[in-house]
C-alpha positions in Angstrom: 67.0 99.7 101.2 70.6 99.2 100.2 71.8 98.8 96.6 73.9 95.7 96.2 75.8 94.4 93.2 77.2 90.9 93.0 79.4 89.1 90.4 79.3 85.4 90.0 75.9 85.2 91.4 74.2 82.5 89.4 75.3 79.6 91.6 77.1 78.5 94.7 78.3 81.1 97.2 77.4 84.0 95.0 73.8 82.8 94.7 73.5 82.3 98.5 74.8 85.8 99.1 72.3 87.2 96.6 69.4 85.4 98.2 70.5 86.7 101.7 70.5 90.3 100.5 67.1 89.9 98.8 65.6 88.4 102.0 67.0 91.5 103.9 64.9 93.7 101.6 67.8 95.1 99.5 67.8 96.1 95.9 70.1 93.5 94.3 71.9 93.5 91.0 73.4 90.2 90.0 75.7 89.2 87.2 77.3 86.1 85.8 79.0 85.0 82.6 76.4 82.3 82.1 73.1 83.6 80.7 70.7 80.7 81.4 71.4 80.2 85.2 71.5 84.0 85.6 68.0 84.3 84.1 66.8 81.5 86.4 68.3 83.2 89.4 66.6 86.5 88.6 63.3 84.8 88.1 63.6 82.9 91.4 64.6 86.0 93.4 61.9 88.2 92.0 61.3 91.7 93.5 63.7 94.4 92.3 66.5 92.0 91.3 68.1 92.7 88.0 70.6 90.5 86.1 73.4 91.4 83.7 75.6 89.0 81.8 79.2 89.9 82.6 82.6 88.4 82.0 84.6 89.7 84.9 87.8 89.5 82.9 86.4 92.3 80.7 87.0 95.6 82.5 84.4 97.5 80.5 81.6 95.0 81.2 82.4 95.1 84.9 82.4 98.9 85.0 79.1 99.1 83.1 77.5 96.6 85.5 78.6 98.5 88.6 77.7 101.9 87.1 74.3 100.6 86.1 73.5 99.4 89.6 74.5 102.8 91.0 72.5 104.7 88.4 69.3 102.7 89.0 69.7 102.6 92.8 71.0 106.2 93.2 74.0 104.9 95.0 76.1 101.7 95.5 76.1 100.5 99.1 77.6 97.0 98.7 79.7 95.4 96.1 80.5 91.6 96.2 83.2 89.9 94.2 82.0 86.3 94.1 83.0 85.3 90.5 85.6 82.6 90.3 86.7 79.4 88.7 88.5 76.3 90.1 91.6 74.8 88.6 91.0 71.2 89.7 94.0 71.1 92.1 96.3 71.2 89.1 100.0 71.5 90.1 102.7 73.3 88.2 103.3 70.3 85.8 99.6 70.0 84.9 98.9 73.7 84.6 99.1 75.0 81.0 99.9 78.6 80.2 96.3 79.0 79.0 94.8 77.6 82.2 97.1 79.8 84.3 96.1 82.9 82.3 92.4 82.3 82.4 92.2 81.4 86.1 94.2 84.6 87.0 92.1 86.7 84.6 88.9 85.6 86.2 89.8 85.2 89.9 92.3 87.9 90.4 92.2 90.5 87.6 88.4 90.2 87.5 88.3 90.9 91.3 90.6 94.0 90.6 88.2 95.3 88.0 85.3 95.0 90.4 87.1 96.6 93.3 88.3 99.5 91.1 84.8 100.2 89.6 83.2 100.0 93.0 85.9 102.1 94.7 85.6 104.9 92.2 81.9 105.3 93.0 82.1 104.6 96.7 84.9 107.0 97.4 82.9 109.7 95.6 79.8 109.1 97.7 82.1 108.5 100.8 80.5 105.3 101.9 80.2 101.7 100.9 81.4 98.1 101.4 83.6 96.1 99.1 83.6 92.4 99.9 85.5 89.7 98.0 85.2 86.0 98.2 88.7 84.5 98.7 89.4 81.0 100.1 91.5 79.2 102.7 93.8 79.0 99.7 94.5 82.7 100.4 96.6 81.3 103.2 97.4 77.6 102.5 99.4 76.2 99.6 97.9 72.8 99.7 94.3 73.8 99.6 94.0 74.0 95.8 95.9 74.1 92.5 98.7 76.5 91.7 96.8 79.0 89.6 93.8 79.1 92.0 96.1 79.4 95.1 98.1 82.2 93.5 95.0 84.1 92.6 93.5 83.7 96.1 96.8 84.8 97.7 96.7 87.8 95.4 93.2 88.7 96.5 94.3 88.8 100.1 97.1 91.3 99.3 94.9 93.3 97.1 92.2 93.6 99.8 94.7 94.8 102.3 96.0 97.5 100.0 92.5 98.4 98.9 91.5 99.0 102.5 94.3 101.5 102.9 93.2 103.3 99.7 89.5 103.6 100.5 89.4 103.7 104.3 89.6 107.5 104.6 86.5 107.8 102.5 84.3 105.8 104.8 84.6 102.7 102.6 85.6 99.3 103.9 87.2 96.4 101.9 87.3 92.9 103.3 87.8 89.3 102.2 85.8 86.2 103.1 87.8 83.0 103.1 85.6 79.9 102.9 86.9 76.4 103.7 85.2 73.3 102.4 81.8 74.4 101.1 80.0 72.0 98.8 78.8 73.8 95.7 78.7 73.2 91.9 82.0 75.1 91.4 83.7 72.2 89.7 80.9 71.8 87.1 80.6 75.5 86.5 84.4 75.9 86.2 84.4 73.2 83.5 81.7 75.0 81.6 83.5 78.3 81.8 87.1 77.0 81.1 86.0 74.6 78.4 88.9 72.7 76.7 91.5 74.0 79.1 89.8 72.6 82.2 92.2 70.1 83.7 91.4 66.4 84.2 92.1 66.8 88.0 88.8 68.7 88.2 87.0 65.3 88.4 86.6 63.2 91.4 88.8 65.1 93.9 87.4 66.1 97.2 88.2 66.1 100.9 88.1 62.6 102.5 86.4 62.0 105.9 89.9 61.2 107.3 91.3 64.5 106.1 88.2 66.3 107.2 88.5 64.9 110.7 92.2 65.9 110.9 92.1 69.3 109.3 88.8 70.8 110.3 87.9 71.0 114.0 84.2 71.3 113.2 84.5 67.9 111.4 82.0 68.9 108.8 81.7 70.8 105.6 80.2 74.3 105.7 77.3 75.7 103.7 77.0 78.5 101.2 74.5 80.1 103.6 77.1 80.3 106.3 79.4 82.2 104.0 76.5 84.4 103.0 76.0 85.2 106.7 79.6 86.5 106.9 78.9 88.7 103.9 75.8 90.1 105.6 77.8 90.9 108.7 80.6 92.7 106.7 77.9 94.7 105.0 76.1 95.6 108.2 76.4 98.8 110.3 78.1 96.7 113.0 81.1 96.1 110.7 81.8 99.7 110.0 85.2 99.5 111.8 86.2 96.2 110.2 88.5 97.0 107.3 91.3 95.1 105.4 90.5 91.9 107.1 90.2 88.3 106.0 87.3 86.5 107.7 87.7 82.7 107.5 84.5 80.7 107.3 86.3 77.3 107.5 85.2 75.4 110.6 88.6 76.1 112.2 90.8 74.9 109.4 93.2 77.8 109.6 93.6 77.2 113.4 95.2 73.8 112.7 
């Protein structure tokens, strides 16, 4: 039984990843900034699942969450950075200083806090997997808004450097880059961002015409397909996969 800790687990891709690890029989620790959906997730997953309310932009909260998972499980085998918010495709003219700061705090700095806390424990035990959820926006400028795109590009660079730092300790660090995956990210982002959430958040999506042109699969993906990628990167079969960005995008990045 592995000990797995996941941030941003109460909904969307984070929730699908948590469900996949629970089905695999692992001991799963989940966190989210929103208490009610987190409690609902823990109740639905059952078993040895434990939930902790965590704001990933708070370094001490992240460190305490990761340390608690390791203390209870005796070790930390897998850490997943799935927390994130969406900036509604806001361009530079629509992005306030407050929106920029908060999106970067959650999506990039929060990812760093998680990576650092996990790396400190995993390098000591000389094993472990650090997996972060990026985006096709880690590669494409037109995929999302300026703050979100900057954060996701930053996650790619951070993952590559992290892989160099932890690789010699038997630890791997990889990034999953989902494409168009229908989730409730817009709604949850509005709840988290509050008054600084941009108007662009509402009513924007990928049209069938754009889907047919950009995505060879000509369909959206599912959160479960992203979770399957996380399960692979956490598996024994991925022990030599390090510093990579695995796109789950229906072929978008091939275009």
